N, C-alpha and C positions, 0 to 999 in steps of 0.2 A: 370793824376794827379801823382805827385811825391809821391813815397813811400819811407820811411826811415826805415831801419833795423839796430838796434844796436845789438852787440854781444860782447862777451869776458869777461862778468862778472863772478862772482863765489865767492868762499870762499877764503880768504886770511888771514894769520897770520899778526898781527901787525908787521910792518917793511918789509912786503912783497911787491910784485909788481903784477900788472896786466896791461894788454894792452887791451883797448876797441877799437872796430871798429864800424864805422857808414857808412853803404852802401846806396846810394840812386839810384833809378830807373832811374834818368834822369841825364843829364850832367849839374847840377846846381852848383856844387861846385867851378867851375872856375869862376862863375859870382857873387857869394854872398859870404859874410863872414859867416863862420859857428862857431858854439859854442856848447860846451859841458855843459849840465845842470845836476842838480841832485836834487832828492826830497827824504828826509829822512822822516820817519814815523812822522806825527803830525806837519811837517814843510812845509813852501812854497818851491816851485821849485825855485833854484837859478842858475845863470850862474857862472860856475866855470873856463871856459877857453874859449877863442875866437881866431880865426885865420883869418885874413883879406885877401883881395885879393892881397894886397902889400907882404903879407908873415908875416907882424907883428903879434905878438901875445900878448895877455894880460891875466892875471890870477887874480883870487880872492886871497886875502891875506892868506886865510886858506889853499890854495894849492900851493902857489908860492914857487918854488925851489924843488917841490916834483913832480908835474905833468907837462907833456909836450904835447901839441897838435900839430899835423901835418897833412897835407893833401897830397893826391895823386890824382890830378885832373884827370889823365888818368884812374884811377881806380874808380872814383867818390867815394872815401872812405876819411873819416877823422878819425884819430886815436887819442887816449888819452893814453899816457903811464903814469902809476901811479906808483910811487915808494915810499918807506918809508910809507906805508899805516898806517893809524890810525883808531882806532874803530870809531872815529867820521866821518870817510870818508863812513860809511855804509849808503847806500841809492840806489834808483834806478836812473840810469843814462841814460840821453837822449841826442840827438843832434838836433839842430835846427839852424835857422838863428842866428847870434850872435847879430845883432843890432835890428832886429825885428824877433820874432819867428813866422814867417809867414807860414812855412811849416806844413803839417799835423804831428802831433806827432806820433812817432813810439811807439812800446810797451816798450821800454827801456830795460835796462839790469841791473839785481840786483848785486850789490856789497855788500858782507858782510865781514867785517874785525873783527875777533875774534880769540881768542886763545882757 
């Protein structure tokens, strides 16, 4: 069974940056589209960025221009570069399939943006 491990979260100041990583135990990233999701306290989990097999990407309006998703198929890893962070970006971040979140959810990585 595929296992996903997210990492790279932490505490950042408003305007700061963080880079998240999502590693999978199997070679799945080359065959499916992947996305980064986030869930803030009291809110539903939402898809914020997706990267497709073609290499095309899309982003939620709330992060467009600030976040960049990328993938390294050889390393079975997907990244999320987060710049110009805002307090409203505070959430637990997860990765999963971008079209259908069909993989087992990882534990996520906590991002806190606060001064």
